[in-house]
C-alpha positions in Angstrom: -0.5 -0.3 0.0 3.0 2.4 0.7 4.4 1.8 -2.7 1.0 2.2 -4.5 0.5 5.7 -2.1 4.3 7.1 -2.9 3.9 5.9 -6.4 0.3 8.0 -6.8 2.2 11.1 -4.7 4.8 11.2 -7.5 2.1 10.9 -10.3 -0.1 13.5 -8.8 2.7 16.0 -7.0 6.0 15.2 -8.3 7.5 15.0 -12.0 5.4 12.6 -13.1 2.2 15.4 -12.9 2.8 16.2 -16.3 2.2 12.9 -18.0 -0.7 11.7 -15.0 -3.4 12.8 -17.6 -2.0 10.9 -20.5 -1.5 7.9 -18.6 -5.2 7.6 -17.1 -6.6 8.6 -21.1 -4.4 5.8 -21.7 -6.7 3.8 -19.3 -9.7 4.0 -20.7 -10.9 0.8 -22.8 -10.9 1.1 -26.3 -13.3 0.3 -29.2 -12.7 -3.0 -29.2 -13.6 -3.1 -25.0 -10.0 -4.6 -24.3 -8.9 -3.2 -20.9 -5.4 -1.3 -21.5 -2.8 -2.7 -18.9 -1.1 0.1 -16.8 2.2 -0.5 -19.2 -0.4 0.2 -21.9 -1.0 3.3 -20.5 2.5 4.4 -20.1 3.3 3.2 -23.7 0.4 5.6 -25.0 1.8 8.8 -22.9 5.2 8.2 -24.4 6.6 6.8 -21.1 8.7 3.8 -20.8 8.8 1.5 -17.3 12.3 2.1 -16.8 11.9 5.8 -17.2 9.1 5.9 -14.9 11.1 3.7 -12.5 14.2 6.1 -12.9 12.4 9.5 -12.4 10.4 8.3 -9.7 13.3 6.7 -7.6 15.0 10.0 -8.0 12.6 12.2 -7.0 12.2 9.8 -3.4 16.0 10.1 -3.3 15.4 14.3 -3.7 12.9 14.3 -0.6 9.4 13.3 -1.9 7.0 14.9 -0.1 6.3 11.7 2.3 10.1 11.4 3.4 9.4 15.1 5.0 
């Protein structure tokens, strides 16, 4: 739960905020009614999992709000 909350903080208040709307839009099912995965949504936002992981870890190391 803490990891999920930290990731959501990053996507809401951190450097990931600029891509959050793109990620959420990527989670909307398409015409074929297939539910996209989080990985699909990341790809749709032009963000790869490795990039998200690196940016999130950097944000945590610099003192994310939860660390203060």
